[in-house]
Structure formats: C-alpha cells, structure tokens
C-alpha positions as CSV (number, residue, x, y, z in Angstrom):
1,M,-0.1,0.1,-0.2
2,K,2.8,2.1,0.8
3,T,3.9,1.8,-3.2
4,L,0.2,2.8,-3.9
5,R,0.3,5.5,-2.2
6,Q,3.8,7.5,-3.8
7,R,2.4,6.7,-6.9
8,R,-0.7,8.9,-6.0
9,V,1.8,11.4,-5.2
10,L,4.1,11.2,-7.9
11,G,1.1,11.2,-10.5
12,P,-0.2,14.6,-9.9
13,G,3.6,16.2,-9.6
14,L,4.3,15.1,-12.8
15,L,1.7,16.4,-14.1
16,L,2.0,20.1,-12.4
17,L,5.7,20.2,-13.5
18,T,4.4,19.0,-16.9
19,A,2.0,21.5,-17.2
20,S,4.2,24.2,-16.0
21,A,7.0,23.2,-18.5
22,C,3.8,24.1,-21.5
23,A,3.5,26.9,-20.1
24,S,6.7,28.7,-20.8
25,V,6.8,27.6,-24.3
26,Q,5.3,30.6,-25.7
27,P,2.0,30.4,-27.6
28,D,3.1,32.2,-30.7
29,A,6.9,30.6,-31.0
30,G,8.0,33.9,-30.3
31,F,6.7,35.6,-33.7
32,T,5.5,39.1,-31.7
33,D,9.8,39.4,-30.9
34,I,10.6,38.6,-34.4
35,S,7.8,40.9,-36.2
36,K,9.8,43.7,-34.7
37,V,12.8,43.1,-35.4
38,V,11.6,42.1,-38.9
39,E,9.7,45.5,-39.1
40,A,12.7,47.4,-38.1
41,R,14.5,46.2,-40.6
42,T,12.7,46.2,-44.1
43,G,9.9,48.8,-42.2
44,A,6.7,46.6,-42.9
45,A,5.7,44.0,-39.6
46,P,4.9,40.5,-40.9
47,V,1.5,38.7,-40.6
48,W,1.4,34.9,-39.1
49,T,-1.9,33.8,-40.3
50,R,-2.4,30.7,-38.3
51,S,-6.5,31.0,-38.2
52,Q,-9.5,32.1,-39.9
53,A,-9.5,35.5,-37.8
54,S,-5.7,35.8,-38.9
55,Q,-6.2,35.0,-42.3
56,A,-9.6,37.4,-42.8
57,E,-7.6,40.4,-41.3
58,A,-4.9,39.4,-43.4
59,D,-6.8,39.6,-46.5
60,A,-8.7,43.0,-45.6
61,A,-5.4,44.5,-45.3
62,A,-4.6,43.2,-48.5
63,D,-7.4,44.7,-50.2
64,R,-6.2,48.4,-48.8
65,L,-3.0,48.1,-50.2
66,L,-4.3,47.2,-53.1
67,A,-6.9,49.7,-53.6
68,E,-4.3,52.2,-53.7
69,R,-0.9,52.2,-56.0
70,V,1.5,50.5,-54.8
71,G,5.7,51.4,-54.0
72,M,8.6,49.6,-53.4
73,D,7.5,50.0,-49.4
74,E,3.9,49.1,-50.2
75,A,4.8,45.8,-51.9
76,V,6.8,44.1,-49.3
77,A,3.8,44.6,-47.0
78,L,1.6,42.9,-49.2
79,A,3.9,40.1,-49.4
80,F,3.8,39.7,-46.1
81,L,0.0,39.9,-46.5
82,T,-0.4,37.4,-49.4
83,S,3.1,35.2,-49.8
84,P,2.1,31.6,-49.3
85,R,5.5,31.0,-49.5
86,L,5.9,33.1,-46.4
87,Q,3.7,31.5,-44.9
88,A,4.7,28.2,-45.2
89,E,8.4,29.5,-44.0
90,L,6.8,31.0,-40.6
91,E,4.9,27.2,-40.1
92,V,9.2,26.0,-39.3
93,L,8.3,28.0,-35.9
94,G,5.2,26.2,-34.7
95,I,6.9,23.0,-36.1
96,A,9.7,24.0,-33.5
97,R,7.4,25.2,-31.0
98,A,6.2,21.4,-31.2
99,D,9.1,19.8,-30.9
100,L,10.2,22.0,-28.0
101,I,6.8,21.2,-26.3
102,S,7.8,17.3,-26.5
103,S,11.7,18.0,-25.3
104,V,10.6,19.8,-22.0
105,L,8.3,17.5,-21.1
106,P,9.2,13.3,-19.9
107,T,10.0,10.7,-21.8
108,A,6.2,8.3,-22.5
109,P,6.7,5.2,-20.7
110,F,5.7,2.2,-22.4
111,L,2.9,-0.1,-20.9
112,E,2.5,-3.6,-22.0
113,I,-0.4,-5.5,-20.7
114,S,-0.6,-9.0,-20.9
115,R,-3.3,-12.0,-19.6
116,P,-2.7,-16.2,-20.8
117,T,-5.7,-17.4,-22.7
118,S,-6.2,-19.2,-19.2
119,G,-6.0,-18.5,-15.7
120,N,-6.9,-15.5,-14.2
121,I,-2.8,-14.1,-14.0
122,L,-2.6,-9.8,-15.5
123,S,0.9,-8.7,-15.5
124,L,1.6,-5.0,-16.1
125,D,5.0,-4.3,-17.9
126,V,6.6,-0.8,-17.4
127,S,9.8,0.4,-19.2
128,A,11.2,4.0,-20.1
129,S,14.6,5.2,-21.6
130,L,16.9,5.7,-18.9
131,L,19.0,8.3,-20.9
132,D,15.6,10.8,-21.4
133,L,15.5,10.5,-17.9
134,I,18.3,11.4,-16.6
135,F,19.6,14.1,-19.1
136,W,15.9,15.1,-19.4
137,P,17.5,18.7,-18.1
138,Q,20.0,18.4,-21.2
139,R,17.2,17.8,-23.8
140,A,15.3,20.6,-23.1
141,Q,18.1,23.1,-22.8
142,A,18.8,21.5,-26.5
143,G,15.0,22.5,-27.5
144,K,15.2,25.4,-26.7
145,A,18.1,25.6,-28.6
146,A,16.6,24.9,-32.0
147,M,14.2,26.6,-31.0
148,E,15.8,30.1,-31.0
149,A,17.6,29.1,-34.2
150,A,14.2,28.7,-35.7
151,Q,13.2,31.9,-34.8
152,A,16.2,33.4,-36.4
153,R,15.9,31.4,-39.3
154,A,12.6,32.7,-39.8
155,A,13.5,36.1,-39.2
156,A,16.5,36.1,-41.8
157,V,14.0,34.4,-44.4
158,L,11.7,38.2,-43.6
159,A,14.1,40.1,-44.7
160,D,16.0,37.8,-47.7
161,A,12.2,37.9,-48.6
162,A,11.7,41.7,-48.4
163,A,14.8,42.5,-50.6
164,D,13.4,39.9,-52.9
165,V,10.6,41.3,-53.2
166,R,11.8,44.5,-53.8
167,I,14.5,43.5,-56.5
168,A,11.4,42.1,-58.1
169,F,9.5,45.8,-58.0
170,I,12.5,47.2,-58.8
171,E,12.7,45.1,-62.2
172,H,9.5,45.5,-63.2
173,T,9.2,49.3,-63.3
174,A,12.4,49.9,-64.6
175,A,11.1,47.8,-67.4
176,V,7.7,50.2,-67.4
177,Q,10.9,53.4,-67.4
178,A,12.5,51.9,-70.3
179,L,9.5,51.2,-72.6
180,D,8.5,54.5,-72.3
181,L,11.6,55.7,-73.2
182,Y,11.6,53.6,-76.4
183,R,7.9,54.2,-76.7
184,Q,8.5,58.6,-77.2
185,A,12.1,57.4,-79.3
186,E,9.7,55.6,-81.7
187,A,7.3,58.3,-82.3
188,A,10.0,60.7,-82.8
189,G,11.7,58.7,-85.4
190,Q,8.2,58.1,-86.9
191,A,8.0,61.9,-87.0
192,A,11.2,62.4,-88.2
193,Q,11.0,59.9,-90.9
194,L,7.8,61.5,-92.7
195,A,9.8,64.8,-92.9
196,A,12.7,63.0,-94.0
197,E,10.3,61.2,-97.2
198,A,8.4,64.3,-97.5
199,M,12.0,66.2,-98.0
200,F,13.3,63.3,-100.3
201,E,10.4,63.5,-102.0
202,A,11.4,67.0,-102.7
203,G,14.9,66.5,-103.6
204,N,16.2,67.9,-100.7
205,I,18.1,65.7,-99.2
206,A,20.0,62.4,-100.4
207,R,18.8,59.0,-101.2
208,V,21.3,58.2,-98.5
209,D,20.0,60.5,-95.6
210,Y,16.9,59.2,-95.8
211,D,17.8,55.5,-95.0
212,R,19.2,56.2,-92.4
213,Q,16.4,58.3,-91.2
214,R,14.3,55.0,-91.8
215,Q,17.1,53.1,-90.2
216,F,16.9,54.7,-87.0
217,A,13.3,54.2,-86.4
218,A,13.1,50.9,-87.3
219,Q,15.9,50.2,-84.6
220,M,14.1,52.6,-82.1
221,T,11.0,50.0,-82.8
222,A,12.8,47.3,-82.5
223,E,14.1,48.9,-78.9
224,R,10.4,49.4,-77.7
225,M,9.5,45.9,-78.9
226,R,12.7,44.3,-76.7
227,A,11.5,46.3,-74.2
228,E,8.0,45.3,-74.3
229,G,9.0,41.4,-73.9
230,Q,10.2,42.7,-70.2
231,V,7.0,44.5,-69.1
232,G,5.3,40.9,-69.1
233,P,7.7,38.3,-67.7
234,T,9.0,41.3,-65.0
235,R,5.3,41.4,-63.7
236,E,4.6,38.1,-63.6
237,R,7.4,37.3,-61.4
238,L,6.4,40.3,-59.1
239,I,3.3,38.8,-59.1
240,A,4.5,35.3,-58.0
241,I,7.2,36.7,-55.5
242,L,4.1,38.7,-54.1
243,G,1.9,35.4,-54.0
244,L,-1.1,37.0,-55.3
245,T,-4.1,35.4,-56.9
246,Q,-5.5,35.5,-60.0
247,E,-8.3,38.0,-59.0
248,R,-5.9,40.1,-56.6
249,A,-2.9,40.4,-60.0
250,E,-5.9,42.2,-61.9
251,K,-5.9,44.7,-59.5
252,L,-2.3,45.5,-58.7
253,Q,-1.7,48.8,-59.8
254,L,2.1,50.0,-59.7
255,V,4.2,53.5,-59.4
256,S,5.4,53.6,-63.4
257,R,8.7,55.1,-61.9
258,L,11.5,54.4,-59.6
259,P,12.4,56.8,-57.1
260,A,15.6,59.3,-57.8
261,P,18.7,58.3,-55.5
262,A,19.3,60.3,-52.5
263,E,21.2,62.7,-52.9
264,A,23.7,62.0,-49.7
265,A,26.3,59.4,-49.7
266,L,25.9,56.4,-47.3
267,D,28.2,56.6,-44.2
268,T,29.5,52.8,-45.2
269,G,31.7,52.4,-42.8
270,R,29.2,52.7,-40.1
271,L,26.8,51.0,-42.5
272,I,29.5,48.6,-42.8
273,G,29.8,48.0,-38.9
274,A,26.3,48.0,-38.2
275,A,25.2,45.4,-40.6
276,M,27.9,43.2,-39.1
277,D,26.8,43.7,-35.5
278,D,22.5,42.7,-36.8
279,S,22.8,41.1,-39.9
280,L,19.8,38.4,-39.4
281,Q,22.0,36.1,-41.5
282,V,25.0,35.6,-39.4
283,A,22.9,35.7,-36.5
284,A,20.5,32.8,-38.0
285,A,24.3,31.2,-38.3
286,E,25.6,31.7,-35.1
287,A,22.3,30.1,-33.5
288,D,22.8,27.4,-35.8
289,M,25.7,27.2,-33.9
290,R,24.4,27.0,-30.4
291,Q,21.9,24.1,-31.4
292,M,24.9,21.9,-32.3
293,A,26.6,22.8,-29.1
294,A,23.0,22.4,-27.0
295,G,22.7,19.1,-27.9
296,R,26.9,17.8,-28.4
297,G,26.7,16.5,-24.8
298,L,23.6,14.3,-25.1
299,R,24.6,12.5,-28.5
300,N,27.6,11.4,-26.8
301,I,26.5,10.2,-24.4
302,E,23.6,8.4,-27.0
303,A,26.8,7.5,-29.2
304,L,28.2,5.0,-26.0
305,M,24.8,4.1,-25.1
306,R,22.4,3.9,-27.5
307,D,19.6,2.3,-25.4
308,A,19.6,2.4,-21.6
309,E,16.0,0.9,-20.8
310,F,14.4,0.4,-17.2
311,G,11.5,-1.4,-16.8
312,A,9.4,-2.9,-13.9
313,E,7.3,-5.9,-14.2
314,F,3.6,-6.4,-11.6
315,E,1.5,-9.6,-11.5
316,R,-2.0,-9.5,-10.1
317,D,-3.7,-13.1,-9.1
318,G,-6.5,-11.3,-7.3
319,S,-3.9,-8.8,-5.7
320,W,-0.9,-7.5,-6.6
321,S,1.8,-9.5,-5.9
322,D,5.0,-10.0,-7.8
323,E,7.2,-7.6,-8.7
324,S,10.5,-7.2,-10.6
325,Y,12.4,-4.9,-11.7
326,S,15.4,-4.3,-15.1
327,L,17.7,-2.4,-17.0
328,G,19.1,-3.1,-19.9
329,L,21.9,-1.6,-22.8
330,A,23.2,-1.6,-26.0
331,L,26.2,-1.1,-26.3
332,P,27.9,-0.4,-29.2
333,V,30.3,-2.5,-30.9
334,D,32.9,0.0,-31.7
335,L,31.9,1.9,-28.4
336,G,30.8,4.9,-29.7
337,V,33.9,5.7,-31.3
338,A,32.1,6.7,-34.2
339,G,29.1,8.2,-33.1
340,R,31.2,10.8,-31.4
341,Q,33.5,11.3,-34.6
342,R,30.4,12.4,-36.2
343,V,29.6,15.0,-33.9
344,A,32.8,16.1,-33.3
345,S,33.1,16.5,-37.4
346,E,29.8,18.0,-36.9
347,M,30.4,20.8,-34.4
348,R,33.6,21.5,-36.9
349,Q,31.5,21.3,-39.4
350,A,28.8,23.9,-37.8
351,F,31.7,26.0,-36.7
352,Q,33.3,26.7,-40.2
353,R,30.1,27.4,-41.7
354,L,29.6,30.1,-39.3
355,H,32.7,31.1,-40.3
356,Q,32.0,31.8,-44.3
357,A,28.6,33.2,-43.5
358,R,30.5,35.7,-41.8
359,L,32.6,36.3,-44.6
360,D,29.8,35.9,-47.2
361,S,28.0,38.3,-44.9
362,L,30.8,40.9,-45.1
363,A,31.4,40.7,-48.5
364,D,27.9,41.1,-49.6
365,I,27.5,44.2,-47.1
366,R,30.5,45.9,-49.0
367,S,30.0,45.2,-52.5
368,S,26.4,46.8,-52.5
369,A,27.5,49.1,-50.3
370,Q,29.8,50.0,-53.1
371,T,28.0,49.2,-55.9
372,A,24.6,51.3,-54.2
373,E,27.4,54.3,-53.8
374,S,28.5,53.9,-57.0
375,A,25.8,54.1,-59.5
376,R,24.2,57.0,-57.3
377,A,26.9,58.8,-58.0
378,L,26.6,57.5,-61.4
379,A,22.9,58.5,-62.1
380,L,23.1,62.4,-60.2
381,F,26.0,62.7,-63.1
382,H,23.8,61.7,-65.4
383,R,20.7,63.6,-64.3
384,D,23.1,66.8,-63.7
385,V,25.5,66.7,-66.4
386,S,24.6,64.1,-69.2
387,L,21.0,64.6,-69.6
388,P,20.9,68.8,-69.7
389,V,24.4,68.9,-71.7
390,S,22.3,66.3,-74.4
391,A,19.6,68.4,-74.5
392,E,21.3,71.1,-75.0
393,V,23.5,69.4,-78.0
394,F,20.3,68.6,-79.5
395,D,19.3,71.5,-79.7
396,G,21.7,72.9,-80.8
397,V,22.0,70.1,-83.6
398,V,18.3,71.1,-84.9
399,R,18.8,74.9,-85.1
400,D,22.1,74.0,-87.0
401,F,20.1,71.3,-89.0
402,N,17.5,73.6,-89.7
403,A,19.9,76.6,-91.0
404,M,21.1,73.4,-93.4
405,Q,25.1,73.8,-91.7
406,I,24.9,69.9,-91.0
407,G,23.0,66.7,-92.2
408,M,21.0,64.2,-91.8
409,F,23.9,62.3,-90.2
410,E,24.8,64.3,-87.6
411,L,20.6,64.8,-87.2
412,L,20.2,61.4,-86.0
413,Q,23.6,61.0,-84.1
414,S,22.8,63.7,-81.9
415,R,18.9,61.6,-81.3
416,R,20.5,58.6,-80.8
417,D,22.6,60.2,-78.0
418,R,20.2,61.9,-76.5
419,V,18.6,58.5,-76.2
420,D,21.5,57.1,-75.0
421,A,21.8,59.5,-72.5
422,G,18.3,58.2,-71.2
423,R,18.7,54.9,-71.2
424,D,22.2,55.0,-69.1
425,Y,20.2,57.2,-66.2
426,L,17.8,54.5,-66.2
427,E,20.4,51.8,-65.9
428,A,22.0,54.3,-63.2
429,V,18.8,54.6,-61.1
430,T,18.0,50.8,-61.3
431,D,21.4,49.5,-59.9
432,Y,21.5,52.2,-57.2
433,W,18.2,50.6,-56.2
434,R,18.8,47.0,-57.0
435,A,21.9,47.2,-54.4
436,R,20.3,49.3,-52.1
437,A,17.4,46.1,-52.0
438,E,21.0,43.6,-51.4
439,L,21.9,45.9,-48.8
440,E,18.9,45.8,-46.9
441,R,19.2,41.9,-46.5
442,H,21.8,43.2,-43.7
443,V,20.2,46.8,-42.1
444,R,17.7,49.3,-43.0
445,V,20.0,51.9,-45.1
446,S,17.7,54.9,-45.0
447,D,19.2,54.7,-41.1
448,F,22.4,55.7,-42.3
449,E,21.4,57.9,-45.0
450,S,21.3,62.2,-43.9
451,G,18.6,64.1,-45.9
452,A,18.2,61.5,-48.4
453,D,15.2,62.1,-51.2
454,T,14.0,58.4,-51.7
455,G,10.0,59.8,-52.3
456,N,7.9,58.3,-55.1
457,E,7.8,59.2,-58.1
458,D,5.1,62.4,-57.9
459,D,8.7,63.7,-56.2
460,H,10.9,64.2,-58.7
461,P,10.2,65.9,-61.9
462,Q,9.2,63.7,-65.1
463,S,11.5,65.4,-67.4
464,E,14.9,64.5,-65.5
465,E,14.0,60.4,-66.2
466,K,12.7,60.6,-69.3
467,P,15.1,62.6,-71.3
468,V,13.7,62.5,-74.3
469,E,11.5,65.0,-75.7
470,H,7.9,63.6,-74.3
471,S,5.9,64.8,-78.1
472,P,7.3,64.2,-81.3
473,P,8.8,67.1,-82.7
474,D,7.6,68.8,-85.8
475,P,8.5,66.9,-89.0
476,N,8.7,70.9,-90.8
477,Q,10.5,72.5,-88.1
478,H,14.0,70.6,-89.2
479,Q,14.3,71.7,-92.4
480,G,13.5,75.2,-92.4
481,H,10.8,74.8,-95.4
482,D,7.0,74.7,-95.4
483,H,6.3,71.4,-96.9
484,G,2.6,71.9,-96.6
C-alpha cells in the first residue's frame, strides 16, 4: 500500500511539472519578437495567419493596399500578407514549438498488459528510456536552442524575402520606364521619318539620308519591342513573389517610376559595421551553432549507450503480488567511437559554416554598399550633367540642321545620343535601387543616410527621368521649309 500511495503522489506532481513546462513555451513561438525585428529592418510588419480570423484580417489589409498604387515599401507589406511561401516558412516556428514542448516533457513510458488465455493472472510491464529520464534537463536545453535557431532563421528568411520583393519590383518598374523611353523615341523616329520622306520627295535630301532616318526609326521600333517583351515577364515574377491570386493580380496597380537616388552619400563605414553586428543571416548561423553545441553532450552519451531502458513488471493474481525490475543497455561494438567522431565533425562543420557566413555577409555588404554608392553618383551625374548636355547639344544640332549647316547624319547621331543618355540614367538608377535592396538584407539603409530623398515618383520632375522629348517634333521644323 505504501508503494501505491507514493504512485498517487507522483502522478499529480508529474502532471503539475508537465503543465509548468508547457506554459513556459511561448504560444506564438516567439513570432511577436521576430515581427518587431523584421519591421524595424524592412519597414513592414510580417503577419502569420494561423486562424481564419487572422487570415481574414490579412485579406482585408491586402485589399486596402491594392486599392491604392503600390510602391516598393507597400509591395513588401503586401507580400507579408499574401505570400504562401512566407506563410509556409513561418510554419517552421510552429513545428519548432511542438518539438520544444516534446523536449521539455518527460519521456513517455511504454506500457504492456498481458493475460494468458487461461487462468486469472494479469501482467503489467512498464519501461522507459533511462537516458531520457537522466538527461531530461539537457534535452530541454537542446530543444530551447533549436527553438531559438528556428526563430533566427525565420527572421533571416523574412528579411531576404523583403529584399527579393524589392528587387522584383525594381526590375519590373525599370522595364516599364524603359518601354516608355523607347516608345517616345519610336514616336520621334517615325515623325522624323515622315519629314525625311517629304524632304526626299522634294529633292532636298539624298536617298542615303532618307534611308538613315528609316534605319533609325526601325532601330527605335526594335528597341521598343525588346523593352515591351520585358514588361510582362517581370510583372509575372513580381506577382508570383507577392503571392497574389489572379483576382488580386488584376487589381495590382504599381507606381510607374523608380524614385530618384538619394542626394546624400551613404555612411558606408558605419553602415558596414552595423550590418555585421545586426545581420540576421549571421545571427541565424550563430543560432545553428548554439543548437549544435547544446545537443553535443547528450549525443555523445547516446553514441556510447544507444539504448538504456529501465523497466518494471507486476503480476496480479487476485492482488498485485510479484514485482520485478530490469535495466537493459545496448552497447555499440565500437564503444561509441563512430558516433562521437560524427558529433565532433558536425561541430567543426557548423563552426566553419558560421565563419563562412560571416565572410559572405561582409563581402555582400561591402560590395552592395560600393555598388549602391557608385550607381548613386553615376545616376546623379547623368541627371545633372549628361542629360542637360545632351538636351543642349540636340537643340543646337536641330538649329544647325534647320540652317542647313549640317546633314541628316549629325541630326540622327544627336538623337541617338539623347536616347542613350536616358537609357544610361535609367540603368544607373536601377543599379542603385537593386544594390540598396541587397543591402536591406543586412541593415536598414535609411538609418545611414542624411537628407536622403527617397520619395515616390511624384516627388521628382518627369523630365529628369525621361530625357527623350515627350512629344514628337514637328517634322517641318527641322528643315526650315514649309512642306505643306
């Protein structure tokens, strides 16, 4: 009876300990903390839809975003609401939480009840893993480290996803701007071709000059067709990375122009230092290393004693009478050498991966910062120097052509130079924002700018980013003759 009373006390105590252990595990698997970190990094708060109510809230928020024109920051917020891929990645947190709960609970005993076909003897066998019982605290510590590693990886995945959304948005918007540029160039080329045709029929220009103008118009049409072919695929890629359904994709209206680069230079020295300190990718690698270290001791013991089982057998023939206890060990032939070597190799592997992750992050941060600063300076140079000069040269060439001081070749070359200047500016702006998006994987770039102007398209005069004339020139203006 004394044994039975002890068992009655042990059962409730074990349940109380189990409930306390479960209560110590965060219900949202630490997602609230992750959301704050990611929002500070990306400017948008991620959402984890784990219920119909949270899904409904996310859908309503997505519809509100789609009711307006979507810019880069809004695209990131939209992806956090609608991307199935990100929701699937976040479920890793739920899986890790379940594993943590299992690790902080005591091992489940194995019960076996048997009764012969004849007689009234009832046997009860109870067995449990002795290693799980002895190293229960170590298992809980390893489970906690695994949970923290899952949280760190989730934060890094969200930061990477935000950068991928920005890059997809940049590439599509750049394609739209390039198409607009070449449409204007095509319209100007066709208008000039009509003027050249009239001048050729009037005998004012040679056939070769007329053919040159036709060739230029054809080149601009080919460039427009090439640019047109880029718009659809880049939009489809953006829609896919946002995770939009067909119905929502039809509602998506994007801003049509990339913002101008920041006027102020990046504080690259401070940025690189902060990026290395706060890199979510490095933090994820460090968490993986801690997870490996937390389970190292337990795995070394398990390599030596793969199975250590404690059991008890009770028999009842009218009353519980006979009791017997057993302890079983399974010793590996190699005495755990192979298992310990595997653990040691995996530890060294994790350390080297962490070291490489730091090197890769540092290289990515430095190269992206250098590319962003170089592209920023180049874009501002094109805006402040190349575009105004090309406009002045073109106006001067037009005057000389009208005065018949130069021929059609010089006029066409000047027109090509103006189109090239617009294309060069657009490419520099695209390179700047793409490199900046890569930096956003590691650090919030706006925290290291002073006086940066990163507003929406309406903040910048259209003429700065559309150097080609906005309406086709009057074909009669360029010759000084009236062909009416």
